[in-house]
C-alpha positions in Angstrom: -23.5 -9.9 11.9 -19.9 -9.1 12.7 -18.9 -5.3 12.2 -15.9 -4.7 10.0 -13.3 -2.7 11.3 -10.0 -1.6 9.4 -7.5 0.7 10.7 -4.6 2.6 8.2 -1.4 3.9 10.1 -0.4 6.3 7.6 2.8 8.5 7.5 2.3 10.8 4.5 5.5 11.9 2.4 7.3 9.3 4.4 11.0 10.1 3.2 10.3 13.8 4.0 9.0 12.9 7.5 12.1 11.0 8.3 14.4 13.8 7.0 12.2 16.6 9.3 12.3 14.4 12.2 16.3 14.8 12.1 15.9 18.5 10.8 13.4 20.2 12.7 14.6 23.5 11.7 13.1 22.9 8.2 9.5 22.3 9.8 7.1 25.1 8.4 9.4 25.9 5.2 9.1 24.4 1.6 11.4 21.4 1.6 11.8 18.4 -0.8 13.9 15.2 -0.7 16.1 14.3 -3.8 16.4 10.9 -5.3 19.7 9.4 -4.7 20.5 8.4 -8.2 18.8 10.9 -10.2 18.6 15.0 -9.7 14.9 14.6 -9.5 12.5 15.3 -6.7 11.4 12.3 -4.6 8.8 14.0 -2.6 7.9 17.6 -1.6 6.3 19.2 1.3 3.0 21.0 1.0 4.3 24.5 0.7 6.7 23.2 -2.0 3.8 21.4 -3.7 1.8 24.5 -3.7 4.5 26.6 -5.5 4.4 23.8 -8.1 6.9 21.2 -7.1 5.7 17.6 -7.8 7.5 14.1 -7.6 9.7 13.1 -10.4 10.1 16.8 -11.6 13.9 17.7 -12.2 15.4 19.5 -9.4 16.2 22.4 -11.7 12.8 22.9 -12.5 11.8 22.5 -9.1 14.0 25.1 -7.9 13.0 27.6 -10.5 9.4 27.1 -9.3 10.5 27.4 -5.6 13.5 29.2 -5.3 13.7 29.3 -1.6 12.9 25.3 -1.4 15.3 23.4 0.8 16.8 20.1 -0.9 17.9 17.1 1.1 19.3 13.9 -0.7 17.5 11.1 -0.3 18.7 7.8 2.2 16.6 5.0 1.1 18.6 3.1 3.5 17.4 5.2 6.3 13.9 5.0 5.2 13.8 1.1 4.8 15.1 0.9 8.3 12.5 3.1 9.9 9.6 1.6 7.6 10.5 -1.7 8.8 10.8 -0.8 12.6 7.4 0.8 12.2 6.1 -2.7 10.8 7.6 -4.6 13.5 6.5 -2.6 16.2 2.8 -2.9 15.0 3.0 -6.6 14.4 4.2 -6.8 18.0 1.4 -4.9 19.1 -1.5 -6.5 17.2 -2.1 -9.3 14.9 -3.6 -8.9 11.2 -0.9 -6.2 10.0 -0.7 -5.9 6.1 2.3 -3.7 4.9 1.2 -1.0 2.4 3.7 1.4 0.3 6.5 2.7 2.4 5.3 4.4 5.6 1.7 2.7 5.6 0.1 -0.1 6.9 -3.5 -1.7 7.2 -4.7 -3.4 10.6 -7.6 -5.5 11.2 -9.0 -3.8 14.0 -12.0 -6.5 14.4 -9.4 -9.3 14.8 -7.3 -7.2 17.3 -10.5 -6.1 19.3 -11.2 -9.7 20.2 -7.9 -9.3 22.6 -8.8 -5.6 23.6 -12.2 -4.6 24.0 -11.4 -0.9 24.9 -11.7 0.6 21.2 -10.2 3.7 22.3 -7.5 2.2 24.1 -6.7 -0.1 21.1 -6.4 3.2 18.8 -4.2 4.9 21.2 -1.9 1.8 21.6 -1.3 1.7 17.8 -0.2 5.4 17.8 1.8 4.9 20.8 3.9 2.2 19.1 4.7 4.4 16.1 7.5 7.1 16.2 5.6 10.5 17.2 8.2 12.5 15.3 7.1 10.9 12.4 3.7 12.6 12.9 1.7 9.3 12.2 -2.0 9.5 11.6 -4.8 6.6 12.0 -7.8 6.3 9.9 -10.6 4.1 11.1 -13.3 2.7 8.8 -15.3 -0.5 7.6 -13.1 -0.8 4.4 -9.4 -0.5 3.7 -10.1 2.5 1.3 -12.3 4.4 3.9 -9.6 3.9 6.5 -6.8 5.2 4.0 -9.0 8.5 2.9 -9.7 8.9 6.7 -6.1 8.7 7.5 -5.3 11.1 4.8 -7.7 13.7 6.6 -6.4 13.1 10.3 -4.3 15.5 11.9 -0.7 14.2 13.0 -0.6 12.0 16.0 -4.5 11.7 16.1 -7.3 9.2 15.0 -10.0 10.0 12.3 -12.9 7.4 12.6 -15.8 7.0 9.9 -18.7 4.6 10.8 -20.2 2.0 8.3 -23.2 4.1 7.8 -21.1 7.1 7.3 -18.8 5.8 4.6 -20.7 6.2 1.4 -21.5 10.1 1.9 -17.6 10.3 3.1 -16.3 8.8 0.0 -18.7 10.6 -2.6 -17.3 14.0 -1.8 -13.6 13.1 -2.2 -11.4 13.6 -5.0 -10.4 10.8 -7.4 -6.8 11.9 -6.9 -7.1 9.9 -3.5 -7.5 6.4 -5.6 -4.7 4.0 -5.4 -4.8 3.7 -9.1 -2.0 4.9 -11.6 -1.3 8.5 -12.2 -2.6 8.2 -15.7 -6.0 6.7 -14.9 -6.3 9.7 -12.3 -5.2 12.2 -15.0 -7.5 10.7 -17.7 -10.5 11.2 -15.2 -9.9 14.7 -14.2 -9.8 15.4 -17.9 -13.1 13.8 -18.5 -14.4 15.8 -15.3 -14.9 13.2 -13.2 -13.2 14.7 -10.3 -14.9 12.8 -7.2 -15.6 9.6 -6.0 -19.4 10.0 -6.0 -19.2 10.8 -9.6 -17.1 7.9 -10.5 -19.6 5.4 -8.5 -22.5 6.5 -10.7 -20.6 5.4 -13.9 -21.4 2.1 -15.4 -18.8 -0.4 -14.2 -18.4 -2.0 -17.6 -17.9 1.2 -19.3 -14.6 1.8 -16.8 -13.5 -1.6 -17.2 -13.5 -0.9 -21.3 -11.7 2.4 -20.9 -9.1 1.7 -18.1 -8.9 -2.0 -17.8 -9.0 -3.9 -14.4 -7.9 -0.8 -12.4 -10.8 0.9 -13.9 -12.8 -1.9 -12.1 -11.1 -1.8 -9.0 -11.5 2.0 -8.8 -15.3 1.7 -9.3 -15.5 -1.0 -6.5 -13.3 1.4 -4.2 -15.3 4.3 -5.0 -18.6 2.1 -3.9 -17.1 1.1 -0.5 -16.0 -2.4 -1.7 -14.2 -4.5 1.1 -10.7 -5.7 0.6 -9.6 -8.2 3.2 -6.5 -7.6 5.2 -3.6 -9.7 4.2 -0.9 -10.0 6.8 2.6 -10.5 5.3 3.6 -14.3 5.7 5.8 -15.2 8.8 9.2 -16.1 7.6 11.7 -18.3 9.7 14.9 -16.0 9.4 18.2 -15.4 11.0 19.3 -11.5 10.8 23.0 -10.3 11.4 23.4 -6.7 11.5 26.8 -4.8 11.4 27.3 -1.0 11.6 30.9 0.2 11.3 32.2 3.1 13.3 34.4 4.0 10.1 32.9 3.3 6.6 34.7 0.4 4.7 36.6 1.6 1.8 37.7 -1.5 -0.3 35.7 -4.4 -1.6 38.2 -6.7 0.4 37.1 -5.4 3.7 33.6 -5.5 2.8 34.0 -9.3 2.0 35.6 -9.9 5.5 32.8 -8.2 7.1 30.1 -10.1 5.1 32.0 -13.2 6.2 31.9 -12.5 9.7 28.6 -11.7 9.6 27.5 -14.8 8.1 29.5 -17.0 10.8 27.6 -15.1 13.4 24.3 -15.8 11.8 25.4 -19.4 11.7 26.2 -19.5 15.5 22.8 -18.1 16.4 21.1 -21.0 18.8 18.1 -20.6 16.4 19.9 -22.0 13.3 21.0 -25.3 15.0 20.0 -28.1 12.6 18.6 -26.1 10.2 19.6 -25.5 6.7 18.7 -22.0 4.5 17.3 -21.5 1.3 18.3 -17.8 0.8 20.4 -15.3 1.6 19.4 -11.7 1.7 22.0 -8.9 1.8 21.8 -5.3 2.1 24.8 -3.0 2.0 24.2 0.7 3.1 26.6 3.2 1.4 27.8 6.0 3.5 25.6 9.0 2.6 22.3 7.0 2.4 22.6 4.8 -0.7 22.3 1.2 -0.7 22.9 -1.9 -2.6 20.7 -5.0 -1.8 20.3 -8.8 -3.4 18.7 -11.9 -2.6 20.6 -15.3 -3.4 18.3 -18.1 -3.7 19.9 -21.7 -3.6 18.7 -24.5 -5.8 18.6 -26.7 -2.5 18.9 -25.8 1.0 22.2 -25.4 2.1 23.9 -26.3 5.5 27.5 -25.7 5.7 29.3 -22.7 5.9 31.7 -23.2 3.1 28.4 -23.6 0.4 26.7 -20.5 1.7 29.8 -18.2 1.8 30.5 -19.4 -1.7 26.9 -18.2 -2.9 27.3 -14.9 -1.2 30.7 -14.2 -2.4 29.8 -14.8 -5.7 27.5 -11.6 -6.0 29.6 -9.4 -3.7 32.5 -9.8 -6.0 30.5 -8.1 -8.8 28.4 -5.9 -6.3 28.4 -1.9 -7.5 29.6 -0.3 -4.3 29.3 3.3 -5.4 31.1 4.5 -1.9 32.5 3.4 1.6 30.2 0.8 3.4 28.3 2.0 6.4 26.6 -0.9 7.5 25.7 -4.2 6.3 22.7 -6.8 7.1 22.6 -10.3 6.2 19.4 -12.5 6.7 19.2 -16.4 6.4 15.7 -17.1 5.0 13.6 -20.2 4.6 15.1 -22.3 7.4 14.6 -26.2 7.1 15.5 -29.2 8.6 18.9 -30.7 7.7 17.9 -34.3 8.5 18.6 -36.8 5.7 21.4 -34.5 4.0 24.1 -36.9 2.9 26.8 -34.3 4.0 26.0 -35.8 7.4 27.8 -38.9 6.5 31.2 -36.9 6.2 31.4 -35.2 9.7 35.1 -35.2 9.9 35.5 -31.4 8.8 32.5 -30.3 10.6 33.4 -31.9 14.0 37.0 -30.4 14.1 35.2 -27.1 13.4 32.9 -27.5 16.2 35.7 -28.5 18.6 37.9 -25.5 17.7 34.8 -23.3 18.3 34.0 -24.9 21.5 37.5 -24.5 22.4 37.5 -20.7 21.5 34.1 -20.1 23.5 35.7 -21.5 26.7 38.7 -19.2 26.1 36.0 -16.2 25.7 34.2 -17.3 29.0 37.4 -17.3 30.8 39.4 -14.2 29.5 35.9 -12.0 28.7 36.9 -11.7 25.2 38.4 -14.2 22.5 42.3 -13.9 22.7 42.4 -15.7 19.1 42.6 -13.5 15.9 43.2 -14.5 12.4 44.7 -12.4 9.8 43.1 -11.8 6.2 44.7 -9.9 3.4 42.5 -6.6 2.5 44.7 -4.4 0.2 47.9 -6.7 -0.8 48.7 -4.0 -3.4 49.0 -1.2 -1.1 52.7 0.5 -0.2 51.9 0.6 3.3 52.6 -2.8 4.8 50.0 -2.4 7.8 47.3 -2.0 5.2 48.1 -5.2 3.3 46.6 -7.2 5.9 44.2 -7.0 9.2 44.0 -8.9 12.2 40.3 -9.6 13.1 38.7 -11.7 16.1 37.9 -15.4 15.6 34.9 -14.7 17.7 33.2 -18.0 17.9 
């Protein structure tokens, strides 16, 4: 019989951990990250929580409860970037990684152990690929939930392992606050005097389902050590182009130019050759940490640049850009073969463009950079002539 072993890599209070990594002077003091759009608490440090600060609390009330608390404005784009980097690093190290909430991932250690027999070395390798400045913790157990509870109890940059025979007693003593269910269910359980997982597991499952619905049954299953499989995220073929600007783009016209340049660069990648795209995903990072993102799904996979740009420009024209744009990320998803497309019956326009791009590539190879540029309108209403148009590289 095979032994189940699941790992849970966890960075508690992920937004706050990202901020503390860049602001070490706040370590050891009450601190909180504010939501970017509303004056509310996103997450708070343990010292702030001890003073009565809680996620979702208005900042005015939180500061009244903890007057010396430092407040940092949230930067969702930055946290998304670090969370994605953490997941990609894990996926490159081992197979069988399931994303959880931001800053958390489950790992099928039984599958990973087939390629690396040394258990201790495997666990150390998983911690090593994680940014140490975030203080990651690795919990190991026979189920995902046991691994999650163990990760919460582990020290930063360390491993907490629970054996299969130890799991029932380990769970029975833990508070129901650790259950991955709604806050309302946890609140009602505590009001009923059910404060430990052991007490929850002694109740009849049918009664919990009648009281709380499907999540009541799931909470009972988890408290009793039920196994849930690790489900890795599906592998998608995609092309990614990321632009970061030294000076934020202040006008929508400049953002349109940058998005078109990103699309052109993505379509020039060798992996895209003879492929059509079904989706375009665009993420814009606003100066100061805000973000705007959208996914454009085409009715049919699109091949030519012109039709892809029309789909992308349609959402950019109405995008709510609340501030200068610091970075732009474009993804082409759902790549598929373009064989059989009737557009290939009329190759004259695309053939001319290919010849032009080949000529520009030869010029770039000869001079080290493309000496050809193109003029685009950015602020035609401006009184300053130099701001009405911009010269950008026609980079093949």
